[in-house]
KEDO-100454 format. One line per 10 residues: their letters; for each residue x, y, z of C-alpha. Coordinates in steps of 0.2 Angstrom, whole numbers, always signed. Last residue first. Example, Ala and Ser with C-alpha at 12.3 -4.5 7.8 and 13.67 -1.06 7.14 Angstrom:
2
SA = +68/-5/+36 ~ +62/-22/+39
***
This chain:
404
RSTDFVEDRT = +180/-161/-144 ~ +170/-149/-152 ~ +164/-161/-165 ~ +150/-169/-155 ~ +141/-178/-167 ~ +147/-196/-160 ~ +141/-191/-142 ~ +125/-182/-146 ~ +121/-196/-157 ~ +123/-209/-147
AALASELAGR = +111/-200/-134 ~ +97/-198/-145 ~ +100/-215/-153 ~ +97/-224/-135 ~ +82/-215/-134 ~ +75/-219/-149 ~ +81/-236/-149 ~ +71/-239/-132 ~ +55/-229/-140 ~ +55/-242/-155
LVPQERVDGV = +57/-256/-143 ~ +41/-250/-133 ~ +32/-246/-148 ~ +34/-263/-156 ~ +23/-259/-172 ~ +10/-248/-167 ~ +19/-231/-167 ~ +5/-219/-174 ~ -6/-217/-158 ~ -24/-212/-158
VLRPRSAALE = -27/-194/-154 ~ -37/-185/-141 ~ -37/-166/-140 ~ -38/-160/-122 ~ -54/-154/-114 ~ -52/-147/-96 ~ -68/-147/-86 ~ -69/-166/-86 ~ -83/-179/-87 ~ -95/-175/-100
GLESQVLARL = -80/-169/-113 ~ -72/-186/-108 ~ -86/-195/-114 ~ -87/-186/-130 ~ -67/-189/-133 ~ -69/-207/-128 ~ -83/-210/-141 ~ -73/-201/-153 ~ -57/-212/-149 ~ -66/-228/-150
VEGGSTLSSG = -73/-225/-168 ~ -56/-216/-174 ~ -47/-233/-171 ~ -54/-246/-159 ~ -39/-256/-162 ~ -29/-242/-155 ~ -35/-245/-138 ~ -33/-262/-133 ~ -18/-263/-144 ~ -9/-250/-134
SLVVLEPDLV = -10/-231/-137 ~ -21/-217/-135 ~ -13/-202/-136 ~ -20/-186/-125 ~ -15/-169/-130 ~ -14/-151/-123 ~ -12/-158/-106 ~ -22/-150/-91 ~ -13/-160/-77 ~ -23/-162/-63
SVLSALGTAL = -40/-163/-72 ~ -33/-171/-87 ~ -28/-186/-76 ~ -44/-187/-66 ~ -54/-186/-82 ~ -45/-200/-91 ~ -49/-213/-76 ~ -68/-211/-81 ~ -65/-208/-100 ~ -58/-225/-101
RTAYARLLRQ = -74/-232/-92 ~ -86/-223/-102 ~ -76/-228/-119 ~ -79/-246/-113 ~ -96/-245/-111 ~ -99/-235/-127 ~ -88/-247/-137 ~ -97/-263/-129 ~ -115/-257/-133 ~ -110/-252/-150
HGPDDPAGAA = -105/-270/-152 ~ -122/-276/-146 ~ -131/-264/-156 ~ -124/-269/-173 ~ -124/-255/-186 ~ -106/-249/-183 ~ -98/-265/-184 ~ -80/-261/-188 ~ -77/-253/-172 ~ -84/-268/-162
RAVLTAAVEA = -74/-280/-171 ~ -59/-270/-167 ~ -63/-269/-149 ~ -66/-288/-148 ~ -51/-293/-157 ~ -41/-280/-146 ~ -48/-286/-130 ~ -46/-303/-135 ~ -27/-300/-138 ~ -23/-290/-123
YPGEPVDELG = -31/-304/-111 ~ -22/-318/-118 ~ -34/-331/-127 ~ -52/-336/-128 ~ -64/-328/-140 ~ -80/-320/-136 ~ -93/-324/-150 ~ -109/-323/-137 ~ -111/-304/-137 ~ -126/-298/-127
AERALAPVAQ = -118/-281/-121 ~ -114/-289/-104 ~ -104/-303/-113 ~ -94/-289/-122 ~ -91/-279/-106 ~ -85/-296/-98 ~ -72/-298/-113 ~ -66/-280/-110 ~ -62/-281/-91 ~ -46/-290/-94
SGALEQFGGS = -39/-276/-106 ~ -40/-264/-91 ~ -54/-252/-89 ~ -63/-254/-72 ~ -50/-266/-65 ~ -35/-256/-71 ~ -43/-239/-66 ~ -47/-247/-48 ~ -30/-256/-45 ~ -19/-269/-49
NARTVQRVLP = -2/-278/-45 ~ -11/-285/-31 ~ +4/-282/-20 ~ +8/-266/-27 ~ -11/-261/-24 ~ -12/-265/-7 ~ -30/-260/-6 ~ -42/-260/-21 ~ -58/-250/-19 ~ -72/-258/-27
TGPVPLFGVE = -76/-254/-45 ~ -87/-241/-53 ~ -78/-224/-46 ~ -60/-223/-48 ~ -46/-226/-37 ~ -30/-225/-47 ~ -18/-241/-48 ~ -18/-243/-66 ~ -13/-225/-67 ~ +6/-228/-65
GAGGTWGRHL = +10/-213/-74 ~ +24/-206/-62 ~ +31/-220/-54 ~ +49/-217/-55 ~ +52/-214/-35 ~ +48/-194/-36 ~ +40/-194/-51 ~ +44/-198/-70 ~ +39/-182/-79 ~ +45/-185/-97
RGGLVLAAGL = +52/-169/-104 ~ +44/-156/-118 ~ +37/-145/-104 ~ +27/-159/-97 ~ +26/-176/-104 ~ +17/-188/-95 ~ +16/-206/-98 ~ +1/-219/-94 ~ -3/-236/-88 ~ -16/-250/-90
GTENWLLVFD = -7/-267/-92 ~ -6/-282/-105 ~ -12/-269/-115 ~ -18/-251/-114 ~ -7/-236/-114 ~ -13/-219/-111 ~ -1/-205/-118 ~ -1/-188/-109 ~ +3/-173/-118 ~ +13/-155/-115
THGRATGLRQ = +28/-153/-128 ~ +19/-156/-143 ~ +28/-155/-159 ~ +28/-174/-163 ~ +15/-181/-152 ~ +5/-191/-167 ~ +22/-201/-173 ~ +40/-202/-173 ~ +48/-191/-161 ~ +34/-188/-148
EALAVLNVDN = +26/-206/-151 ~ +42/-215/-149 ~ +45/-205/-133 ~ +28/-209/-127 ~ +30/-227/-131 ~ +47/-225/-121 ~ +37/-218/-105 ~ +26/-234/-107 ~ +40/-245/-106 ~ +47/-237/-90
EYEVPMPLAA = +66/-234/-92 ~ +84/-240/-89 ~ +99/-234/-95 ~ +116/-244/-100 ~ +132/-236/-104 ~ +141/-249/-115 ~ +153/-264/-110 ~ +140/-275/-102 ~ +142/-287/-89 ~ +149/-275/-74
ALEDLLTPSH = +134/-262/-78 ~ +121/-277/-79 ~ +128/-283/-61 ~ +128/-266/-53 ~ +109/-262/-60 ~ +103/-280/-52 ~ +111/-278/-36 ~ +94/-274/-26 ~ +87/-288/-34 ~ +70/-284/-41
WGPLHSAYRL = +72/-291/-59 ~ +72/-308/-53 ~ +54/-312/-56 ~ +44/-299/-68 ~ +27/-300/-62 ~ +30/-289/-47 ~ +31/-273/-57 ~ +28/-258/-48 ~ +46/-255/-42 ~ +62/-260/-49
RGTTPDFAGP = +77/-257/-36 ~ +90/-244/-39 ~ +86/-236/-21 ~ +82/-217/-24 ~ +82/-218/-43 ~ +68/-230/-42 ~ +68/-242/-56 ~ +51/-241/-65 ~ +36/-253/-68 ~ +35/-263/-84
TGIVLRHVDA = +52/-263/-92 ~ +61/-254/-106 ~ +80/-256/-107 ~ +92/-243/-116 ~ +109/-249/-123 ~ +123/-237/-128 ~ +137/-238/-140 ~ +135/-254/-147 ~ +151/-260/-158 ~ +159/-267/-142
RALGAAKVAG = +145/-281/-142 ~ +150/-287/-160 ~ +143/-283/-176 ~ +134/-295/-190 ~ +117/-286/-187 ~ +109/-305/-182 ~ +125/-307/-170 ~ +122/-290/-161 ~ +103/-295/-158 ~ +107/-312/-151
DLADTVQRVV = +121/-303/-141 ~ +107/-292/-133 ~ +95/-306/-130 ~ +108/-318/-123 ~ +115/-303/-113 ~ +98/-298/-106 ~ +92/-316/-100 ~ +111/-319/-93 ~ +110/-304/-83 ~ +91/-308/-77
PAPARRGPAP = +97/-325/-71 ~ +87/-339/-78 ~ +70/-342/-69 ~ +67/-359/-65 ~ +49/-360/-57 ~ +44/-343/-63 ~ +46/-346/-82 ~ +62/-345/-93 ~ +55/-330/-103 ~ +58/-332/-121
VDHAGVVRGT = +73/-322/-129 ~ +70/-313/-146 ~ +82/-306/-158 ~ +84/-291/-168 ~ +97/-284/-181 ~ +100/-270/-192 ~ +85/-258/-187 ~ +86/-241/-196 ~ +89/-228/-184 ~ +101/-218/-195
LDAVAARIRE = +116/-221/-183 ~ +113/-239/-184 ~ +99/-249/-174 ~ +100/-265/-163 ~ +85/-274/-157 ~ +81/-285/-141 ~ +65/-293/-137 ~ +65/-300/-118 ~ +50/-313/-116 ~ +34/-318/-108
PTVDLGAAYA = +35/-308/-92 ~ +38/-291/-103 ~ +56/-283/-107 ~ +59/-272/-123 ~ +77/-269/-125 ~ +86/-257/-136 ~ +102/-255/-144 ~ +113/-241/-151 ~ +126/-242/-166 ~ +138/-229/-172
AAPNVEYLRA = +146/-221/-188 ~ +140/-237/-198 ~ +124/-227/-204 ~ +137/-214/-211 ~ +124/-198/-213 ~ +121/-193/-231 ~ +129/-183/-245 ~ +125/-181/-262 ~ +134/-175/-276 ~ +127/-162/-288
GPGPRGETTG = +123/-169/-305 ~ +132/-161/-321 ~ +122/-150/-332 ~ +104/-149/-334 ~ +93/-156/-320 ~ +85/-174/-319 ~ +98/-181/-307 ~ +107/-178/-293 ~ +122/-186/-287 ~ +126/-204/-278
GALVLGAAEL = +136/-206/-262 ~ +148/-195/-251 ~ +147/-203/-234 ~ +144/-193/-219 ~ +152/-196/-199 ~ +167/-203/-204 ~ +177/-189/-197 ~ +186/-185/-214 ~ +168/-185/-220 ~ +162/-173/-206
RALLQSATPK = +177/-161/-211 ~ +174/-162/-230 ~ +156/-158/-227 ~ +159/-142/-216 ~ +172/-137/-227 ~ +161/-137/-243 ~ +146/-128/-232 ~ +158/-114/-228 ~ +164/-112/-247 ~ +144/-113/-252
SLGTLKGIRA = +141/-100/-238 ~ +129/-105/-224 ~ +112/-102/-221 ~ +109/-120/-214 ~ +95/-125/-227 ~ +103/-116/-241 ~ +121/-123/-237 ~ +113/-139/-235 ~ +104/-139/-251 ~ +120/-133/-260
RSLPGHELLL = +131/-147/-254 ~ +118/-159/-259 ~ +107/-170/-248 ~ +104/-187/-245 ~ +91/-190/-230 ~ +79/-177/-225 ~ +78/-178/-206 ~ +94/-188/-203 ~ +103/-175/-216 ~ +95/-160/-208
DLAARDNMAR = +102/-166/-190 ~ +119/-170/-198 ~ +119/-152/-205 ~ +114/-143/-189 ~ +126/-153/-178 ~ +141/-148/-189 ~ +135/-130/-188 ~ +136/-131/-169 ~ +152/-138/-169 ~ +159/-126/-181
LVRPTGPTGA = +151/-112/-169 ~ +159/-120/-155 ~ +176/-122/-162 ~ +176/-103/-170 ~ +173/-97/-152 ~ +155/-90/-148 ~ +152/-101/-133 ~ +168/-106/-123 ~ +177/-122/-130 ~ +193/-115/-134
TGAM = +194/-103/-121 ~ +205/-111/-107 ~ +222/-106/-114 ~ +221/-89/-125
***
């Protein structure tokens, strides 16, 4: 009957559900035989054979090698066709724009960096974005039109009510009210925008220590201090996209900061941000404090301290830093009561288990809620990895839909 082909329970929908289940299994496990796919999905051998033939004809799977090491002929193995679609991600900082392209399996096939032009003569943002993307696309041996979706990660957040970037005054050129329209006009694929720390949380949820967790907070400390909130399995962005901007949080132990967006800082940032670590090191009596960008210096100092358990000065630094981190975290966990807190960003992960245990202990003294603290697993370009995961999720939903 007309109009019922796509309703729940019809053969077309059931086939599409089985197709998607098989494709997800191939992504998770890698190449699988027809028999193994049938066992994992609960489908009969004839149904599994029809499914794989259908997906192969659609260009979504490839028939590759065979199983070995068993008596008799080897079974043919099937895998997701990596070239069935491509997705791209951008990680934007005041210093550079980093772009990468991944195939449908998630493997990065091309990457490119474009340095920031500087505040005195900033290049148009659209040109910066397209230059970075085109460089990654070229490195992958592709064309712009091959990219199905692009996700851009930036500090701050695009306010959904105005379309303007907020909480990131240190990104010149990114606050134009027409920027999103200009990017949409310049690029042939759908473009999404996300806060950089939110993307790190997404990477940890799909690839790292937050897998299987639906309620967690990710605390990020690198060039800035921020958080991402995942509630009920979904990112909580807030009314203006500013949920998790905890660097602005007023906390005891530091003077009250007013006009925080103009200052691009706040109480928790001043208390426990990367820029506070060198001063803490000097207060702890450490003399060999390196020079350089705050995030790099903080990561170096924290790593040294974590590796020197018998040195009193290094241990004083770690304890003071842990107390400051727990001071801000106490407010977060008191309001949200999360199951898990993930510590991420080089100024936190460099302290490893030693710093994590100290923060956990301090938080137990300061908050009634006592979530488990873990150190993040995704440490290589986590913002970019999260952008790619976000773009890939939407791309897979699109190309894996065989019900159309």
